[in-house]
ROTI-993358 format. One record per residue: x, y, z of N, C-alpha, C in turn; residue in three letters. Coordinates in pm, whole numbers, padded with zeros to 5 digits, always signed. Layout:
XYZXYZXYZAla/...
! end
This chain:
+00083-00120+00000+00000+00000+00000+00087+00126+00000Unk/+00196+00118+00079+00287+00233+00088+00354+00258-00047Unk/+00384+00150-00122+00448+00164-00254+00354+00233-00351Unk/+00224+00193-00348+00124+00255-00437+00109+00402-00405Unk/+00104+00435-00276+00090+00574-00233+00209+00658-00279Unk/+00329+00600-00268+00450+00670-00312+00446+00695-00461Unk/+00402+00594-00538+00394+00609-00683+00293+00716-00722Unk/+00182+00722-00650+00080+00824-00678+00135+00964-00653Unk/+00209+00978-00544+00269+01108-00513+00368+01148-00622Unk/+00447+01052-00670+00545+01078-00775+00478+01122-00903Unk/+00369+01053-00939+00295+01088-01060+00234+01226-01050Unk/+00179+01258-00932+00118+01390-00912+00224+01499-00923Unk/+00342+01476-00865+00451+01573-00870+00497+01597-01013Unk/+00512+01485-01089+00556+01498-01228+00452+01570-01312Unk/+00324+01538-01286+00217+01604-01362+00213+01753-01332Unk/+00232+01787-01203+00230+01929-01166+00343+02006-01230Unk/+00462+01944-01235+00576+02011-01297+00554+02029-01446Unk/+00497+01927-01512+00469+01937-01655+00365+02043-01683Unk/+00261+02046-01598+00156+02145-01618+00210+02285-01599Unk/+00299+02301-01499+00359+02432-01476+00442+02475-01595Unk/+00516+02378-01655+00595+02408-01774+00509+02448-01891Unk/+00395+02379-01907+00306+02409-02020+00237+02542-02004Unk/+00227+02588-01878+00159+02715-01854+00247+02836-01883Unk/+00376+02812-01913+00464+02922-01945+00423+02983-02079Unk/+00394+03109-02078+00344+03176-02198+00455+03251-02270Unk/+00436+03268-02401+00530+03347-02479+00524+03492-02435Unk/+00636+03562-02436+00635+03704-02398+00548+03785-02495Unk/+00487+03889-02445+00401+03972-02528+00485+04060-02620Unk/+00443+04066-02744+00517+04144-02843+00423+04240-02916Unk/+00484+04331-02989+00407+04420-03076+00479+04433-03209Unk/+00401+04455-03315+00457+04460-03449+00507+04601-03480Unk/+00619+04605-03549+00679+04733-03590+00700+04729-03741Unk/+00661+04836-03809+00684+04850-03952+00768+04974-03976Unk/+00878+04958-04050+00968+05069-04077+00988+05085-04227Unk/+00985+05210-04271+01017+05244-04409+01151+05316-04408Unk/+01254+05246-04453+01389+05301-04452+01424+05356-04590Unk/+01546+05403-04606+01585+05472-04729+01574+05382-04852Unk/+01624+05258-04841+01628+05171-04958+01541+05046-04944Unk/+01476+05027-04830+01393+04907-04814+01297+04925-04696Unk/+01203+04831-04685+01108+04829-04575+01131+04706-04490Unk/+01095+04714-04363+01103+04596-04279+00989+04592-04177Unk/+00947+04470-04147+00841+04448-04049+00884+04339-03952Unk/+00872+04367-03824+00919+04272-03724+00843+04292-03594Unk/+00871+04207-03496+00808+04215-03366+00914+04244-03259Unk/+00873+04318-03156+00961+04347-03043+00885+04317-02914Unk/+00959+04299-02805+00895+04278-02676+00824+04405-02631Unk/+00707+04390-02577+00633+04508-02531+00704+04581-02418Unk/+00770+04504-02332+00838+04568-02219+00983+04604-02250Unk/+01029+04571-02373+01164+04608-02416+01164+04624-02568Unk/+01120+04739-02617+01106+04759-02762+01235+04749-02842Unk/+01350+04747-02774+01476+04735-02846+01511+04589-02878Unk/+01434+04496-02822+01464+04354-02837+01366+04289-02935Unk/+01418+04245-03050+01333+04179-03151+01300+04038-03105Unk/+01174+03997-03129+01131+03863-03091+01009+03825-03175Unk/+01029+03729-03264+00920+03687-03350+00954+03699-03497Unk/+00853+03689-03585+00877+03693-03729+00939+03825-03774Unk/+01024+03814-03877+01093+03932-03931+01094+03921-04083Unk/+01058+04029-04150+01068+04035-04296+01127+04170-04335Unk/+01204+04171-04443+01259+04295-04496+01273+04280-04646Unk/+01269+04394-04718+01286+04382-04862+01253+04510-04936Unk/+01277+04502-05066+01247+04610-05159+01224+04545-05295Unk/+01208+04626-05399+01189+04572-05532+01314+04495-05574Unk/+01299+04365-05598+01412+04285-05642+01474+04196-05537Unk/+01435+04210-05410+01488+04122-05305+01401+04126-05180Unk/+01406+04019-05106+01339+04015-04975+01400+03904-04890Unk/+01385+03916-04759+01436+03818-04664+01332+03795-04556Unk/+01329+03673-04505+01234+03644-04398+01293+03540-04303Unk/+01260+03558-04174+01310+03465-04075+01250+03495-03939Unk/+01324+03463-03835+01273+03471-03699+01380+03523-03604Unk/+01338+03604-03508+01426+03644-03397+01375+03581-03268Unk/+01470+03546-03182+01437+03502-03047+01522+03581-02948Unk/+01457+03663-02873+01523+03746-02773+01642+03823-02830Unk/+01620+03885-02945+01721+03971-03005+01821+03902-03095Unk/+01812+03769-03108+01907+03696-03191+01834+03626-03305Unk/+01898+03626-03424+01841+03551-03536+01837+03404-03501Unk/+01725+03341-03536+01705+03203-03494+01641+03122-03605Unk/+01676+02995-03612+01611+02906-03706+01644+02935-03852Unk/+01557+02888-03939+01580+02896-04083+01541+03032-04139Unk/+01634+03094-04211+01608+03220-04281+01620+03196-04431Unk/+01533+03264-04506+01532+03252-04652+01558+03387-04715Unk/+01638+03387-04823+01676+03510-04892+01641+03495-05040Unk/+01560+03591-05088+01508+03584-05225+01561+03700-05308Unk/+01576+03675-05437+01626+03776-05528+01522+03818-05630Unk/+01569+03852-05749+01482+03901-05856+01373+03799-05887Unk/+01249+03850-05906+01131+03768-05934+01107+03664-05825Unk/+01146+03699-05704+01123+03616-05586+01189+03478-05596Unk/+01302+03473-05664+01375+03347-05676+01456+03323-05549Unk/+01443+03203-05493+01517+03169-05373+01666+03162-05403Unk/+01746+03241-05331+01891+03244-05350+01967+03166-05243Unk/+01914+03171-05121+01994+03119-05011+01906+03086-04892Unk/+01943+02980-04819+01879+02947-04692+01989+02919-04590Unk/+01970+02974-04472+02071+02957-04366+02001+02936-04233Unk/+02049+02840-04157+01994+02811-04024+02081+02881-03919Unk/+02026+02984-03857+02102+03062-03759+02107+02995-03622Unk/+02031+02888-03602+02041+02814-03477+02160+02720-03480Unk/+02178+02651-03593+02290+02558-03607+02409+02618-03680Unk/+02391+02742-03732+02495+02807-03812+02537+02721-03931Unk/+02437+02675-04006+02464+02589-04120+02392+02638-04245Unk/+02463+02629-04356+02403+02658-04486+02308+02544-04523Unk/+02186+02580-04564+02086+02480-04599+02068+02470-04750Unk/+02074+02585-04816+02057+02589-04961+02132+02709-05018Unk/+02194+02688-05135+02263+02798-05202+02246+02781-05353Unk/+02196+02884-05418+02180+02883-05563+02305+02947-05623Unk/+02409+02865-05645+02537+02916-05691+02580+02846-05818Unk/+02677+02905-05886+02739+02840-05999+02819+02719-05948Unk/+02836+02620-06037+02899+02495-05995+03041+02513-05943Unk/+03112+02615-05991+03252+02630-05950+03266+02691-05812Unk/+03156+02728-05747+03166+02787-05613+03103+02699-05506Unk/+03047+02586-05546+02973+02504-05450+03066+02440-05346Unk/+03195+02425-05381+03287+02354-05290+03308+02426-05158Unk/+03271+02554-05151+03285+02630-05027+03428+02632-04973Unk/+03523+02651-05062+03661+02669-05021+03692+02818-05021Unk/+03731+02870-04907+03763+03012-04896+03896+03028-04823Unk/+03950+03148-04830+04074+03179-04758+04038+03222-04617Unk/+04082+03141-04521+04050+03164-04380+04178+03201-04306Unk/+04165+03295-04211+04280+03333-04130+04309+03226-04023Unk/+04429+03171-04029+04474+03075-03929+04611+03120-03878Unk/+04614+03159-03750+04737+03210-03688+04795+03328-03767Unk/+04704+03414-03817+04746+03534-03887+04775+03515-04034Unk/+04769+03392-04082+04797+03363-04223+04669+03319-04294Unk/+04658+03356-04424+04543+03314-04504+04568+03175-04561Unk/+04476+03083-04530+04488+02945-04576+04357+02903-04642Unk/+04367+02849-04764+04247+02804-04834+04191+02682-04761Unk/+04066+02694-04717+04010+02594-04627+03865+02563-04665Unk/+03825+02439-04645+03686+02399-04663+03604+02451-04545Unk/+03494+02522-04577+03409+02578-04472+03266+02529-04489Unk/+03187+02546-04385+03046+02507-04393+02967+02601-04481Unk/+03004+02728-04479+02941+02828-04566+03038+02941-04593Unk/+03030+02996-04710+03106+03117-04739+03044+03234-04664Unk/+03121+03340-04638+03058+03460-04581+02957+03515-04681Unk/+02848+03569-04632+02749+03627-04722+02686+03750-04658Unk/+02633+03836-04745+02573+03959-04694+02432+03929-04646Unk/+02399+03975-04526+02266+03949-04470+02160+04016-04558Unk/+02073+03935-04612+01976+03984-04711+02003+03925-04848Unk/+02124+03867-04863+02159+03802-04988+02231+03893-05086Unk/+02283+03831-05192+02355+03907-05294+02267+04013-05358Unk/+02139+03982-05376+02051+04079-05442+02038+04206-05360Unk/+02032+04193-05227+02026+04312-05143+02155+04392-05156Unk/+02269+04321-05153+02397+04390-05161+02410+04466-05292Unk/+02381+04400-05405+02398+04466-05535+02291+04573-05559Unk/+02173+04557-05494+02072+04662-05500+02127+04789-05435Unk/+02191+04773-05318+02250+04886-05248+02361+04950-05332Unk/+02449+04866-05386+02560+04919-05466+02508+04993-05589Unk/+02405+04938-05653+02348+05004-05769+02290+05140-05738Unk/+02238+05156-05616+02180+05284-05576+02288+05388-05543Unk/+02408+05341-05509+02511+05432-05461+02626+05455-05559Unk/+02642+05370-05658+02753+05385-05752+02725+05499-05850Unk/+02827+05580-05874+02821+05686-05975+02924+05654-06082Unk/+02875+05632-06202+02965+05593-06310+03064+05706-06337Unk/+03194+05682-06328+03293+05788-06347+03280+05855-06484Unk/+03291+05987-06486+03278+06063-06611+03383+06020-06712Unk/+03507+06000-06667+03615+05960-06758+03583+05827-06825Unk/+03527+05733-06749+03491+05602-06805+03375+05615-06904Unk/+03281+05703-06873+03169+05723-06965+03217+05781-07097Unk/+03303+05881-07089+03352+05946-07212+03433+05849-07299Unk/+03507+05761-07232+03589+05664-07306+03512+05536-07338Unk/+03386+05529-07296+03302+05412-07318+03366+05286-07260Unk/+03421+05301-07140+03490+05190-07074+03392+05115-06984Unk/+03389+04986-07001+03310+04897-06916+03402+04791-06858Unk/+03354+04721-06755+03435+04614-06699+03391+04576-06559Unk/+03464+04481-06503+03434+04429-06369+03552+04457-06277Unk/+03528+04535-06174+03628+04559-06070+03600+04461-05956Unk/+03704+04397-05907+03687+04301-05798+03748+04358-05671Unk/+03667+04359-05565+03711+04411-05436+03728+04295-05338Unk/+03840+04291-05269+03858+04194-05162+03835+04264-05028Unk/+03784+04189-04933+03761+04242-04799+03766+04128-04699Unk/+03804+04160-04578+03806+04061-04471+03675+04069-04393Unk/+03616+03952-04366+03495+03944-04284+03532+03873-04155Unk/+03522+03943-04042+03564+03882-03916+03453+03797-03854Unk/+03481+03743-03736+03387+03651-03671+03256+03718-03633Unk/+03255+03850-03620+03133+03923-03585+03059+03976-03707Unk/+03108+03943-03828+03041+03989-03949+03076+04132-03986Unk/+03190+04180-03939+03234+04315-03973+03338+04309-04084Unk/+03326+04400-04181+03417+04403-04296+03528+04505-04274Unk/+03647+04471-04326+03761+04562-04317+03859+04528-04428Unk/+03964+04611-04439+04072+04588-04536+04021+04577-04680Unk/+03934+04670-04718+03884+04672-04856+03997+04706-04952Unk/+04005+04629-05060+04115+04650-05155+04072+04607-05295Unk/+04115+04684-05396+04088+04647-05535+04191+04542-05578Unk/+04142+04425-05621+04235+04319-05663+04227+04291-05813Unk/+04125+04344-05878+04117+04338-06024+04074+04475-06073Unk/+04159+04541-06152+04136+04680-06189+04082+04694-06332Unk/+04009+04805-06350+03955+04840-06482+04014+04971-06530Unk/+04032+05065-06438+04085+05196-06474+03977+05300-06496Unk/+04018+05421-06535+03928+05532-06566+03838+05569-06448Unk/+03886+05548-06328+03810+05586-06209+03713+05480-06161Unk/+03698+05370-06236+03603+05266-06197+03646+05195-06068Unk/+03774+05169-06055+03824+05097-05937+03799+05176-05809Unk/+03828+05304-05815+03807+05391-05698+03659+05401-05662Unk/+03574+05405-05765+03430+05415-05739+03375+05286-05680Unk/+03422+05173-05730+03379+05045-05673+03420+05035-05527Unk/+03542+05077-05496+03592+05073-05359+03512+05168-05270Unk/+03480+05285-05320+03403+05382-05242+03264+05327-05211Unk/+03198+05269-05312+03060+05223-05295+03052+05107-05196Unk/+03143+05011-05209+03134+04894-05119+03174+04931-04976Unk/+03252+05037-04961+03288+05083-04827+03168+05146-04756Unk/+03066+05187-04834+02944+05244-04775+02847+05137-04728Unk/+02870+05013-04771+02778+04904-04738+02770+04884-04587Unk/+02649+04885-04529+02637+04862-04385+02700+04728-04345Unk/+02762+04726-04228+02832+04606-04181+02734+04501-04131Unk/+02676+04427-04224+02577+04325-04188+02611+04192-04253Unk/+02736+04153-04245+02779+04027-04303+02757+03911-04208Unk/+02736+03792-04265+02735+03669-04187+02867+03598-04217Unk/+02949+03572-04116+03083+03519-04142+03082+03375-04191Unk/+03196+03332-04245+03214+03192-04279+03210+03110-04150Unk/+03167+02985-04163+03158+02897-04047+03235+02769-04072Unk/+03301+02720-03969+03362+02587-03968+03307+02514-03847Unk/+03235+02403-03872+03171+02327-03765+03080+02415-03680Unk/+03010+02507-03747+02913+02592-03678+02972+02709-03603Unk/+03104+02728-03612+03170+02838-03542+03222+02941-03642Unk/+03200+03070-03616+03244+03174-03711+03395+03187-03716Unk/+03445+03212-03837+03589+03232-03857+03610+03355-03945Unk/+03725+03418-03930+03761+03533-04011+03812+03485-04146Unk/+03764+03547-04254+03802+03500-04387+03814+03617-04484Unk/+03870+03588-04601+03882+03686-04709+03768+03660-04809Unk/+03702+03768-04849+03588+03756-04941+03613+03846-05061Unk/+03552+03810-05175+03571+03886-05298+03435+03923-05357Unk/+03423+04048-05396+03298+04097-05455+03327+04158-05592Unk/+03272+04097-05699+03287+04156-05833+03178+04261-05856Unk/+03218+04378-05905+03122+04485-05930+03131+04522-06078Unk/+03022+04499-06149+03020+04518-06294+02975+04659-06331Unk/+03049+04724-06418+03016+04857-06468+02977+04845-06616Unk/+02855+04884-06648+02804+04875-06785+02737+05006-06823Unk/+02766+05055-06940+02705+05177-06990+02577+05140-07065Unk/+02467+05200-07023+02338+05172-07087+02303+05286-07184Unk/
! end
């Protein structure tokens, strides 16, 4: 009889703890909509702390959009990044720090990048290349809005692709911008100026889910229309 009574008490205790856990409610949030200079965004924040994002998040403009989730101020779970005509470009899981999907050319799928190891750049296999938060379409949309075609290049009818290298650190901050493929006629300087204006919102390369500092390259095409 004492054994049965003990078991009943144990079951009641376990049930009470489970019920208490189930009664925990999600924090109250409110929706915020912002119209910024080059894009719009809609997200949720805590009612008692409006600076802390929590819940669904979307951002975008003509030609690109992104959607995902925040949990207590941090990106969480699966995020999707779309480009022109709402084509899916990239998926990334911010909980596991893993690339889920990438719409890339075949020669870039190997995810080999130059990673800093003991101060030296070493070509290394990574889980994901560094990428701009919002996707390539967001990045090139911003560059397109800010680039001014050099007068000298226009007069000479010069077109081409300037390639900029930059370091992306573990916190997603860019530095050491440098022109590594030149075109001339002021195009190189303009490409460097424009990409230096890009807000520091990079997602770093990852190895085994941990961020690493790496070297990244951005080609910027100049075409006269």
